[in-house]
Each structure stands twice: as C-alpha cells, then as structure tokens.
Steps between C-alpha positions, in 0.01 A plus 500: 500500500671215315797542272414543130728442205558766236256349246216541750582858605350817349658835586250763388557875532184708537525845344283779371377849573452611860156410633430235235478225764827308501503455875129411496584219252753357748251534787240311296754227422581470871131460580447251219787285628378517860796700628268777624131478581426869436662708227688810606486835321781738408283807553418382854858404587406136557657332194744219577739626231501867602639455850742792510382789719523744208300268277231467760487875553486584129282209388737409218780258419849646546719193541541184299361206698400145419256230602571130461183301436419142392254443220428193285819325615702805406675758714421852384710789626297818442732804496301815578674805347409867555298685239637845573783599265713632788560137599608370160803335657271265697321400178830435320616267778164322503517442124861385531412201720168424330434263211194684369318829557129531575389858436191592701278761333195690614203435271416870536833658401585346163867490408643687799858625509599237755393229258716643221800528732456145630481363145814696412690371804389142433633534145834627626534203731358249247210391717172362357204731553142429605215726618229487766219749428384585851224694679234389250236515775531878525297763312621594150737202480521332161693186415434543129634856487809405699566199276457718192752753636751219561453354154531842337829562684657154478325318218331165448730315740281640780236226538252447785505162674194611700191701409303650790128430532352836596143608576467870568780575743521142636766256390329160524771275359730449207549293189813284469592556133752220462280253691177627338325486834318764706519538879299698751664645806445358847636592845872568563605481140348161421332437164219271388431382145217651299393520135676749274270804461372531146619862484862385546500177300613660171777701662621192690515305173681782323771530766522121533579470126755779529671325789511172309672672210756674719565178691567321172754763394733423788573136404544330160318182603208699635497711184478186287218365711315834485515516119374142477197604703572269796411636844777531759501276802477668841872437552591645159280799558656571842851454363432725200344772714795491741742536208300781341492696827867435565605628158267799517275403208204497742442756774211347694230714662301400810205674659348551842459712808777424746356692794194277482714194419341447161709346223822473698488120536456468123814712451685284754397189303642653185820606679549142621418346161633742240749751636873416491705346777847615608646243262364706209656829607813638326824457699655784696855626465769441763817705507761421765845658478469534124370147436158505339255213470128443456307350788189304416266330747672176607418317823797267461769766477684694771304758695430839340235725657427869444364739766240718327340670801579583861233564764594649835245377751496673842446166676668237280788714374630486144321263263674426170280382212684294237451284195699180462642454150713195562526229763308494827511776759567322833279542803805507729874550466706761317480662157753726329416855400708550186400870470643582845745205498407370844316209660144529629330271747153383401219542755125509458455369146139545391242572234297818539140610475548873537689512829370164628778241501449135409801288604689327215669224693618300200667787314390700196567359155610663176218702341330576831484813709562515875625716782761484771528712814786681668772476237777715640638701207300380198289756321277529193671397172749270678564143385512207743689192382761246611853607586630222277292616201486880490255681272360851514165560330490834319214710640253673269559857388309734728351836394711805578378744759347805331366711786729651763378682809683628804414318822527696824452385860221668693731498802837663430801274531325177390656487155707196600184321613341566160801352320510195731126440458506535121801269482294232674197569279723443196477129589129515412507748212804500271370776266592808699822676589609730784782750451652761726572790266798694644439801280135567581538344848185298450405131522361410161250214467446372144233262373241438230230732627347695784297208639809285537692775679201578722474130593867502598455800732199331665698179549779703658252635750318172572799267508785719625318787676658767279268770371603670178370727227561521126562815301645603165881478507718805467649542157880503486564820307847628411656840434769612259644820342489635147790752489860546618596724794827580679462572873706536813452322826694647791483364855682699769451464870728636772489355849745478785806315373488362146227639275332351192572612146408357160460686173395346166388614157284241326351488149161323497361385164260236361629150428371155409586348837244329725619711789820705540796509264794663683824634350779734610708742295715654771816670383790598726375318810259776606295215650712209623417157354421367846185713508357385164317199653348729767363731228350204314351354819342835586337514157381137516322578824360824363340352187265292717290819518436713196425873499138475379319240710779319688505204256836338412701666225618303196687590182742734677866557419708692754853612417726642775690778316643729765513581868731574791599352833660591832803306617366477857121542488414289190379140543277247324185615679560862396525406132201270526292786637641741240389261222147493646490878511603513134224250416233706681616818329536355155200273451231772502699688236539198269138490376391201716209289370287218643518154344212252523530121462353352182363145495469268203178298474392204289121504523312188382139578407221366276459679167171661613673707771788633290353848454409541869844391619686724254284799590555439870876469448505838326322658798778365722762682289596165357649424160393207283810333359333225304201265469546136405276191499552285808669180371358296792144636511272505198304825482740682733738789435817600683530875546860605564503833680697729728349719767610699802506267805298750700211469254468121519527423871154341498492395137435140603161595642416739216587251226278235659215751504555607138518145364256327740793305643620370165816709474834457672844654467868476582693802618866592541705814563620668178687822586469853641373796297456869574155560649278759328516832685140491639566149636836605644348810662239290674756246630735776620215676680398176673858436610529853642172461685612168653829657607318789667267260682 
C-alpha cells in the first residue's frame, strides 16, 4: 500500500446498535476492494475484523479494530467499534482518531438506542455524522420508516443521498440523489446505470432541491449563485456538500444491505468524495509538564503520534495502533514516549486489515493510522514523539466503572495469577479496574457491565489459563455504639516465676471519630504512663471486630479512668489484654448498632423513564435528593439520589433494563448510616451462620 497524504485520507468510525451490521459493512468494503474474495460473518466467527477469540465465540464485536483500504485514489481507514454499551471505551477511542462517524442502522429497528448513543458521542467529540440504513433485504425492513424516525429525532438536516429501489423484499438498486442517476446492483458490490424508476423520481427531485439549498447556505458565493438561479458546477456541488457535512448542516443517509454487499460501494464513493479528511478535524490538546498547546494535523512538523488501542496477539506479541497528528512516523529507528519518558525502538511498522499486517516501509504520515509491534513499555493513551520536541496528547475522558463484582479463583491460591493476568489485559481494555479490598478480603473487578466483566474472565482463562468466577461483593458494614458505659477489664495470670497482671477501667461512649478516639484521665498514677500506649493498642486491635457481626467499629471514644498494676507482674502485654477484655465486656452493654454504607448516585435518564426510575429507587430504600434537566443532553433528567450500597450492587444491569440501555449513572461513597433493624437482624444472622460454618 502506497503512502497517502492527509488530504487523501478518510478516517471513518463505524458505530451503531449491536447487530446492525457494522462489521458486515467493513467485510463488504474489503470484498469490493478485492482484499477478500469471500465476505466473512460475525455470527459465524469468520469476519476479518472480529479476530479475537472472544469475538469469534460470541459472534459480536468487542474490540476496536480497523481496516485500511484504497478506494478512488483515497485511503479509507474504517474503524469498527463495538455496539454493546459495555464497550463504550472502545467507541470513544475510535471516534477520537476518526474524522467522521458513519452510523450503521438496521432497517427493521428504527431509531435504536445504539444510534442515539453514537449520535451523542459524535456530538461530544465534534465529529460529522452520516447514516447507512442496512439490512434492507430482510423481511419487515423499511428505509422510509427509518428515515422518518431519523428526521423526527434530528430534523431536516437528515437528508438521503441514496434512495433504495425495492421490489417486495428484494433490493434491486438505488438512486443517487445528488447525481440524479439510478443504479442496479451487480456482483460483489458493483453497480450498473439504469433509468430512475418513476415511483422515485419525485422524491429524488425533492431531496435534490433540498440538498442544493443546504449546499448554498454553507458559502456566500454559492448562496448568491443559488438565488440567481444558476446551477452549481460539479466541483462547486462537491465542495458545498463537503462543507455542509463538515459543519453538520447535512447528515447524509445511505442505503443498502451490507451482508449481500449492496449499496456499500456507493457509500464508499460518498466517503471518498464528501466526507472530511484529517485536515478538517479539530486539533487535539497537548499538555506536557504544565505547558499546553493545540496539535493540528501537520506533516511538516515534529512527530506527534497517539496510541489509541493495544492488541496482544499470541503469535506477534503486542501491537500498538496509533494515529499520527504531526510529522512522519518512521519505519525504523527510535521514537520517544513522552508519557513514560523513555525511548522506544520501532519494529514492524504496518497498516492493518483486522489483524492482517501490511508493511509501511516508507513511514506513516500525519493524518494516517498505523500500527507498530513489540513496543516495550508503551501502552494505550501514550504519546510517541521526538525527544527534542516533547508533547503529550491528552487522552479522551473515559466512562467511569459502574458495576463492581468480586472475582474469585476456581483453584485456591491463584489470586496473584488473576491480578497478573488482568494487569496484562489492561493493555487492551483501559475501562476496568482491579482492587484488592483489605477489609472484605476480596478482589474487586469493576467495569461498565456484566458482559465486559464476563469477557475479562474468559480472556483470563483462554490467555493465561486462570479460571475464575464472579459474584456479588461483600458489603463493608460498620458497627458503633449509642450509649455510654463504664467497665472493667482485668487480666491476671499466674505461672512459674513472674505472672501477668493488668487492670483497667474504661468509659466507652459514642464519638464522631472514623475509628477510635482514645483519652486517659488517670489520677495518682494508679496506671503508670508507660502502659497507656499498650491500652490504646489493645483497643485498636479490638475494634477490628464489633460485637454484632464482627464488622469494624467506628465512632468510639474510650477513656482510661482507673485501674491498678503490680510492680513485678504488670507489663505492656498484660494491659493490652486487659483493654481487650474491657472492650468485650463493655460493647454489648453500650447499645451497639449496625451501620450500612450509603452511596450517592447521579442517574442520567430520558424524561420518559423518570417515574420508573424514581419508583425503583424507592424500592431500594433510596432517597431522591433532586431532579434537574441534564445540561448536556436535551430531553434528559439527572436524578440525584442516595441509597444503601447493598441495594444497588447490580444497579448498572437493572438501569439498562429499565431504560432500554439509555440511562447511565455515576456513583460515589457518601457516608455510613444506621441500618434499619430488620436489615441489621438479617446481616447479623448471616454473619453468625458464616462463623458457625
């Protein structure tokens, strides 16, 4: 593959709802360009883009991948992003390095949730939007209904550039609206000219006139020409359409059936002719040691490349996918990783088609996407540049993990293997975290949803031979007291030689401390000062287990008020044990209660689901703190609420179900509160049962 300059490159992210046919679109493009002779299928595990073992097993896209193809003297990088919401991080990275977004829709599903989310994400990243209405050769598919749903949601800027020619359930061809020409489909995506069907002539003319008007609005000279009634030249029309798409005044719609390779070549023609190049994309921000600057595509500047994806191949090793923003990425030599502040040697520079590597011997220029193998320490989100010109591209903001499950090894003692394996998998998926919780003594795996976490456990098994299971995490309860008590702790033990003797009187009472607040009010030296630290240490160890269910005690003030000692038999250990005896005697008398953790949630939902979400929150013993319009999402509300952590362990899954995948939320710890007695009784009974077992 020859080297292309930025003006002749198109970086297009494919997005949409799961199952709409994004990967099929890429497969059709590969067949149309002669890269493959026979199209693969995701559901059969034969797609070139879905090469990961988990993708092949599940028949769905999990990882961001890309295919570099050549079409009409342009290089088109098709970035295939997952449709499942658990892999939103992959979509965000794909949009980040793209110059436009093509949203693939099923002609049977209307405005699916995945379409809405892709439009929203494209808006956040300021990427032009276009649509491909797919699967029109299937029963109950309707281009007209899908187009109407898009126009109702997003307005008149949604305009078809292609109208499908349909007879019954057969898609015979399409009408090129801007070219006012009809085509019938031939083998392997090819098209042959035909007359415009009479049934579509009026609609073609209507949309053609609409396009002419919107083209005119993007340029003063074109506007003048339009009002004077002069037709645009082909060059003016192409320029105007490119500008209208770039500025978002036109969202073009294409049509076809990717799995049968119908209409894909027409979309590729439009991508090459009308969609923006890297030179049109807004600059990215660089921040290095406090110095900020904007980095725009510039082939003549010093090198700046951003790693947006890492693939760990069992045979090739680590493959780093990157976009070049400035300069030329060399095919050999050394580059500087400004994120890790170290040098990396370049080996195996290539373009990719899925996992197939195409050598890039002359380097990769600004605006283009490529890959390099076996970088030592470089990972996703790192910047590669020149040591003499250091920049660090700021990565996109990733969604916060909202579902946490405990991960346990099937074979005891393999916890370290789980951590090591997940640490390696973090190279491929940056939107999960692993934490060893010392309090609950569990490994906690956090991500965006159950599918993502399940994929991670399967990858652990397949790649690192570690079998694991997922379960709900233990909740970190606390205990405290509600009244003051004064108790004695007396430790006396006589053995041969010196004995052991410690005697303390301690007042226990509630406080505002996070743990233990210790004081002494000893008068007359009845307990020597040297034993005060031993008393405090004994209590600090004791509060790790409360009297009700063995949870840590908080909010406890202990005041040493009296006691006695023996000149020979007393020592630090004796007073430490005496303090623990006082604790065990006093806590049950001090009206102990169980505290449960409370989480604060900000739930983002469409207006239509407000009642369902509020009702569900009440069932979870939650409290609604406020409801406000979402400033970033029209038609969305933000519900501020608090709920017991134990009631929302799987809220991520439940919210998706309630809102058909449209809702999302952020969560953080708020505080501890006394658990209602029925809840406390249940937790205490469970703790006692576990202790007996």
